[in-house]
NUKOLRO-415306 format. One record per residue: x, z, y of N, C-alpha, C, O, CB in turn. Coordinates in steps of 0.1 Angstrom, whole numbers, padded with zeros to 4 digits. Glycine has a CB too. Layout:
// residues N
+-------+-------+-------+-------+-------+-------+-------+-------+-------+-------+-------+-------+-------+-------+-------+
:    nx :    nz :    ny :   cax :   caz :   cay :    cx :    cz :    cy :    ox :    oz :    oy :   cbx :   cbz :   cby :
+-------+-------+-------+-------+-------+-------+-------+-------+-------+-------+-------+-------+-------+-------+-------+
:     X :     Z :     Y :     X :     Z :     Y :     X :     Z :     Y :     X :     Z :     Y :     X :     Z :     Y :
...
+-------+-------+-------+-------+-------+-------+-------+-------+-------+-------+-------+-------+-------+-------+-------+
This chain:
// residues 87
+-------+-------+-------+-------+-------+-------+-------+-------+-------+-------+-------+-------+-------+-------+-------+
:    nx :    nz :    ny :   cax :   caz :   cay :    cx :    cz :    cy :    ox :    oz :    oy :   cbx :   cbz :   cby :
+-------+-------+-------+-------+-------+-------+-------+-------+-------+-------+-------+-------+-------+-------+-------+
:  0008 :  0000 : -0012 :  0000 :  0000 :  0000 :  0009 :  0000 :  0012 :  0018 :  0008 :  0013 : -0010 :  0012 :  0000 :
:  0006 : -0009 :  0022 :  0014 : -0010 :  0034 :  0007 : -0001 :  0045 : -0005 : -0003 :  0048 :  0015 : -0025 :  0038 :
:  0015 :  0007 :  0051 :  0009 :  0016 :  0062 :  0017 :  0011 :  0075 :  0029 :  0011 :  0075 :  0012 :  0031 :  0059 :
:  0009 :  0008 :  0085 :  0015 :  0004 :  0098 :  0019 :  0016 :  0106 :  0013 :  0027 :  0106 :  0005 : -0004 :  0106 :
:  0030 :  0015 :  0112 :  0036 :  0025 :  0121 :  0033 :  0021 :  0135 :  0037 :  0011 :  0140 :  0051 :  0028 :  0118 :
:  0027 :  0030 :  0143 :  0025 :  0028 :  0157 :  0034 :  0036 :  0165 :  0038 :  0047 :  0161 :  0010 :  0031 :  0161 :
:  0039 :  0030 :  0176 :  0047 :  0038 :  0185 :  0042 :  0037 :  0199 :  0038 :  0026 :  0204 :  0062 :  0033 :  0184 :
:  0040 :  0048 :  0205 :  0035 :  0048 :  0219 :  0047 :  0053 :  0228 :  0051 :  0064 :  0227 :  0022 :  0057 :  0220 :
:  0052 :  0044 :  0236 :  0062 :  0048 :  0246 :  0054 :  0053 :  0258 :  0047 :  0045 :  0265 :  0072 :  0036 :  0249 :
:  0057 :  0065 :  0262 :  0049 :  0071 :  0273 :  0054 :  0068 :  0287 :  0045 :  0065 :  0295 :  0049 :  0086 :  0271 :
:  0067 :  0068 :  0289 :  0071 :  0066 :  0303 :  0086 :  0063 :  0303 :  0093 :  0065 :  0293 :  0068 :  0078 :  0311 :
:  0090 :  0058 :  0314 :  0104 :  0055 :  0317 :  0108 :  0064 :  0329 :  0100 :  0065 :  0338 :  0107 :  0040 :  0320 :
:  0120 :  0069 :  0328 :  0125 :  0077 :  0340 :  0139 :  0071 :  0343 :  0148 :  0072 :  0335 :  0126 :  0092 :  0337 :
:  0140 :  0065 :  0355 :  0153 :  0059 :  0358 :  0162 :  0070 :  0364 :  0158 :  0077 :  0374 :  0151 :  0048 :  0368 :
:  0174 :  0071 :  0359 :  0184 :  0081 :  0364 :  0194 :  0074 :  0372 :  0193 :  0062 :  0375 :  0190 :  0089 :  0352 :
:  0204 :  0082 :  0376 :  0215 :  0076 :  0384 :  0224 :  0066 :  0376 :  0223 :  0066 :  0364 :  0224 :  0087 :  0390 :
:  0231 :  0058 :  0383 :  0240 :  0049 :  0377 :  0233 :  0038 :  0368 :  0239 :  0033 :  0358 :  0251 :  0056 :  0368 :
:  0221 :  0035 :  0371 :  0213 :  0025 :  0364 :  0211 :  0028 :  0349 :  0209 :  0018 :  0341 :  0220 :  0011 :  0365 :
:  0212 :  0040 :  0345 :  0209 :  0044 :  0332 :  0194 :  0047 :  0331 :  0188 :  0053 :  0340 :  0218 :  0056 :  0327 :
:  0188 :  0044 :  0320 :  0173 :  0046 :  0319 :  0171 :  0055 :  0306 :  0177 :  0052 :  0296 :  0165 :  0033 :  0318 :
:  0163 :  0065 :  0307 :  0159 :  0073 :  0296 :  0145 :  0069 :  0292 :  0136 :  0069 :  0300 :  0160 :  0088 :  0299 :
:  0144 :  0065 :  0279 :  0131 :  0061 :  0274 :  0125 :  0073 :  0267 :  0132 :  0079 :  0258 :  0132 :  0049 :  0265 :
:  0114 :  0078 :  0270 :  0107 :  0089 :  0264 :  0095 :  0083 :  0256 :  0088 :  0074 :  0261 :  0102 :  0100 :  0274 :
:  0092 :  0088 :  0245 :  0081 :  0083 :  0237 :  0076 :  0093 :  0227 :  0082 :  0103 :  0225 :  0085 :  0070 :  0231 :
:  0065 :  0089 :  0220 :  0059 :  0096 :  0209 :  0057 :  0087 :  0198 :  0051 :  0076 :  0200 :  0046 :  0104 :  0214 :
:  0061 :  0090 :  0186 :  0058 :  0082 :  0174 :  0046 :  0087 :  0167 :  0045 :  0099 :  0164 :  0071 :  0082 :  0165 :
:  0036 :  0078 :  0165 :  0023 :  0082 :  0159 :  0020 :  0071 :  0148 :  0024 :  0060 :  0149 :  0012 :  0083 :  0169 :
:  0012 :  0076 :  0138 :  0007 :  0066 :  0128 : -0006 :  0060 :  0133 : -0010 :  0063 :  0144 :  0005 :  0074 :  0115 :
: -0012 :  0052 :  0125 : -0024 :  0045 :  0129 : -0036 :  0053 :  0130 : -0047 :  0049 :  0134 : -0027 :  0034 :  0119 :
: -0035 :  0066 :  0126 : -0046 :  0076 :  0127 : -0043 :  0086 :  0138 : -0050 :  0096 :  0139 : -0048 :  0083 :  0114 :
: -0033 :  0082 :  0147 : -0030 :  0090 :  0159 : -0023 :  0104 :  0155 : -0022 :  0112 :  0164 : -0042 :  0093 :  0167 :
: -0018 :  0105 :  0143 : -0010 :  0117 :  0139 :  0004 :  0115 :  0143 :  0010 :  0104 :  0141 : -0011 :  0120 :  0124 :
:  0011 :  0125 :  0149 :  0025 :  0124 :  0153 :  0034 :  0124 :  0141 :  0030 :  0130 :  0131 :  0029 :  0135 :  0163 :
:  0045 :  0118 :  0141 :  0054 :  0117 :  0130 :  0068 :  0123 :  0134 :  0076 :  0117 :  0140 :  0057 :  0102 :  0126 :
:  0070 :  0136 :  0130 :  0082 :  0143 :  0132 :  0093 :  0137 :  0123 :  0091 :  0135 :  0111 :  0081 :  0158 :  0130 :
:  0105 :  0136 :  0128 :  0117 :  0131 :  0120 :  0117 :  0116 :  0118 :  0125 :  0111 :  0110 :  0116 :  0137 :  0107 :
:  0110 :  0108 :  0126 :  0111 :  0094 :  0126 :  0124 :  0090 :  0132 :  0130 :  0096 :  0141 :  0099 :  0087 :  0134 :
:  0130 :  0079 :  0127 :  0143 :  0074 :  0132 :  0140 :  0063 :  0143 :  0132 :  0054 :  0141 :  0151 :  0067 :  0121 :
:  0147 :  0065 :  0154 :  0146 :  0056 :  0165 :  0160 :  0051 :  0168 :  0169 :  0058 :  0172 :  0139 :  0063 :  0178 :
:  0162 :  0038 :  0167 :  0175 :  0032 :  0168 :  0175 :  0020 :  0178 :  0166 :  0012 :  0177 :  0181 :  0027 :  0154 :
:  0185 :  0019 :  0187 :  0186 :  0008 :  0195 :  0194 : -0003 :  0187 :  0205 : -0001 :  0183 :  0194 :  0011 :  0209 :
:  0187 : -0014 :  0183 :  0193 : -0024 :  0175 :  0206 : -0029 :  0181 :  0208 : -0030 :  0193 :  0183 : -0035 :  0172 :
:  0216 : -0032 :  0172 :  0229 : -0038 :  0175 :  0237 : -0029 :  0184 :  0247 : -0033 :  0190 :  0226 : -0050 :  0183 :
:  0234 : -0016 :  0185 :  0242 : -0007 :  0193 :  0247 :  0005 :  0185 :  0257 :  0011 :  0188 :  0235 : -0002 :  0205 :
:  0239 :  0008 :  0174 :  0243 :  0020 :  0166 :  0238 :  0033 :  0172 :  0239 :  0044 :  0166 :  0258 :  0021 :  0164 :
:  0233 :  0033 :  0184 :  0228 :  0045 :  0191 :  0214 :  0048 :  0186 :  0205 :  0039 :  0185 :  0228 :  0043 :  0207 :
:  0211 :  0061 :  0183 :  0198 :  0064 :  0178 :  0195 :  0079 :  0180 :  0204 :  0087 :  0184 :  0197 :  0060 :  0164 :
:  0183 :  0082 :  0176 :  0178 :  0096 :  0177 :  0167 :  0098 :  0167 :  0163 :  0088 :  0160 :  0174 :  0100 :  0191 :
:  0162 :  0110 :  0166 :  0150 :  0112 :  0157 :  0139 :  0119 :  0166 :  0142 :  0126 :  0176 :  0154 :  0121 :  0145 :
:  0127 :  0117 :  0161 :  0116 :  0124 :  0169 :  0115 :  0139 :  0165 :  0119 :  0142 :  0154 :  0102 :  0117 :  0165 :
:  0111 :  0147 :  0174 :  0111 :  0161 :  0172 :  0098 :  0165 :  0164 :  0091 :  0156 :  0159 :  0111 :  0169 :  0185 :
:  0095 :  0178 :  0163 :  0084 :  0183 :  0155 :  0070 :  0178 :  0160 :  0061 :  0177 :  0153 :  0084 :  0198 :  0155 :
:  0070 :  0174 :  0173 :  0058 :  0168 :  0179 :  0058 :  0153 :  0180 :  0049 :  0147 :  0186 :  0056 :  0174 :  0193 :
:  0068 :  0147 :  0173 :  0069 :  0132 :  0173 :  0075 :  0126 :  0186 :  0076 :  0114 :  0187 :  0055 :  0126 :  0172 :
:  0080 :  0135 :  0195 :  0086 :  0131 :  0208 :  0100 :  0127 :  0206 :  0107 :  0133 :  0198 :  0084 :  0141 :  0218 :
:  0105 :  0118 :  0214 :  0119 :  0114 :  0215 :  0123 :  0110 :  0228 :  0115 :  0106 :  0237 :  0122 :  0103 :  0204 :
:  0137 :  0111 :  0231 :  0143 :  0105 :  0243 :  0155 :  0097 :  0238 :  0162 :  0102 :  0229 :  0147 :  0117 :  0253 :
:  0157 :  0086 :  0244 :  0169 :  0078 :  0241 :  0174 :  0071 :  0254 :  0166 :  0066 :  0261 :  0167 :  0068 :  0230 :
:  0187 :  0072 :  0256 :  0193 :  0066 :  0268 :  0196 :  0051 :  0266 :  0202 :  0047 :  0256 :  0206 :  0073 :  0272 :
:  0192 :  0042 :  0275 :  0194 :  0028 :  0275 :  0203 :  0024 :  0286 :  0200 :  0027 :  0298 :  0181 :  0020 :  0275 :
:  0214 :  0018 :  0283 :  0224 :  0015 :  0294 :  0222 :  0001 :  0300 :  0226 : -0002 :  0311 :  0238 :  0016 :  0289 :
:  0215 : -0008 :  0292 :  0213 : -0022 :  0296 :  0201 : -0027 :  0290 :  0196 : -0022 :  0279 :  0225 : -0031 :  0294 :
:  0195 : -0038 :  0296 :  0184 : -0045 :  0290 :  0187 : -0059 :  0288 :  0196 : -0064 :  0295 :  0171 : -0043 :  0300 :
:  0180 : -0067 :  0280 :  0169 : -0063 :  0271 :  0175 : -0055 :  0259 :  0186 : -0055 :  0255 :  0162 : -0075 :  0266 :
:  0166 : -0047 :  0253 :  0169 : -0039 :  0241 :  0157 : -0040 :  0231 :  0146 : -0043 :  0235 :  0171 : -0024 :  0245 :
:  0161 : -0039 :  0218 :  0150 : -0038 :  0208 :  0152 : -0024 :  0201 :  0162 : -0021 :  0197 :  0152 : -0050 :  0198 :
:  0141 : -0017 :  0201 :  0141 : -0004 :  0195 :  0134 : -0005 :  0181 :  0123 : -0011 :  0180 :  0133 :  0007 :  0204 :
:  0141 :  0000 :  0171 :  0136 :  0000 :  0157 :  0131 :  0014 :  0154 :  0139 :  0023 :  0155 :  0146 : -0006 :  0147 :
:  0119 :  0015 :  0149 :  0113 :  0029 :  0146 :  0110 :  0028 :  0131 :  0103 :  0019 :  0126 :  0101 :  0032 :  0154 :
:  0115 :  0038 :  0123 :  0113 :  0038 :  0109 :  0109 :  0053 :  0105 :  0114 :  0062 :  0111 :  0125 :  0033 :  0101 :
:  0101 :  0054 :  0094 :  0097 :  0066 :  0089 :  0094 :  0064 :  0074 :  0088 :  0054 :  0070 :  0085 :  0072 :  0097 :
:  0098 :  0073 :  0066 :  0096 :  0072 :  0051 :  0082 :  0069 :  0048 :  0073 :  0076 :  0052 :  0101 :  0085 :  0044 :
:  0079 :  0059 :  0040 :  0066 :  0055 :  0036 :  0058 :  0046 :  0045 :  0047 :  0042 :  0043 :  0058 :  0068 :  0034 :
:  0065 :  0043 :  0057 :  0058 :  0034 :  0066 :  0066 :  0022 :  0068 :  0078 :  0021 :  0066 :  0057 :  0042 :  0080 :
:  0060 :  0011 :  0073 :  0066 : -0001 :  0076 :  0074 :  0001 :  0089 :  0069 :  0007 :  0099 :  0056 : -0013 :  0078 :
:  0087 : -0004 :  0090 :  0095 : -0003 :  0102 :  0088 : -0012 :  0114 :  0084 : -0023 :  0111 :  0109 : -0008 :  0100 :
:  0088 : -0006 :  0125 :  0083 : -0013 :  0137 :  0094 : -0015 :  0147 :  0102 : -0007 :  0150 :  0071 : -0004 :  0144 :
:  0094 : -0027 :  0153 :  0104 : -0031 :  0163 :  0096 : -0034 :  0176 :  0086 : -0040 :  0177 :  0112 : -0043 :  0159 :
:  0102 : -0028 :  0187 :  0096 : -0030 :  0201 :  0107 : -0035 :  0210 :  0117 : -0029 :  0211 :  0089 : -0017 :  0206 :
:  0105 : -0047 :  0216 :  0114 : -0053 :  0225 :  0111 : -0048 :  0239 :  0099 : -0048 :  0244 :  0115 : -0068 :  0225 :
:  0121 : -0043 :  0247 :  0120 : -0038 :  0260 :  0129 : -0046 :  0270 :  0141 : -0047 :  0267 :  0123 : -0023 :  0261 :
:  0123 : -0052 :  0280 :  0130 : -0059 :  0290 :  0127 : -0053 :  0304 :  0116 : -0054 :  0308 :  0126 : -0075 :  0290 :
:  0137 : -0048 :  0310 :  0136 : -0042 :  0324 :  0123 : -0034 :  0325 :  0115 : -0037 :  0333 :  0136 : -0053 :  0334 :
:  0122 : -0023 :  0317 :  0111 : -0013 :  0318 :  0098 : -0020 :  0314 :  0087 : -0015 :  0318 :  0110 : -0007 :  0331 :
:  0098 : -0031 :  0307 :  0086 : -0038 :  0303 :  0086 : -0039 :  0288 :  0096 : -0044 :  0282 :  0084 : -0052 :  0310 :
:  0075 : -0036 :  0281 :  0074 : -0038 :  0266 :  0069 : -0052 :  0263 :  0061 : -0057 :  0270 :  0064 : -0027 :  0260 :
:  0075 : -0057 :  0253 :  0070 : -0071 :  0248 :  0065 : -0070 :  0234 :  0061 : -0079 :  0228 :  0082 : -0081 :  0249 :
+-------+-------+-------+-------+-------+-------+-------+-------+-------+-------+-------+-------+-------+-------+-------+
């Protein structure tokens, strides 16, 4: 059985030196948060995991970026981000 993984990116906060912190919450298709999900910036090796509430923060130094979100038992989801815009 294939289960879809939803990711809701809540906001962007631009910091100094043109660095951007992406904040988000990883949720399944029934709106349950997913603690311990892997969030990786593709082709950079930089990553993090979601906390007990499914929340995460990851620093992005340049755009465009593709974020890969994975969680055991779920299909991996990729989200492309271009200059604070989701594609």
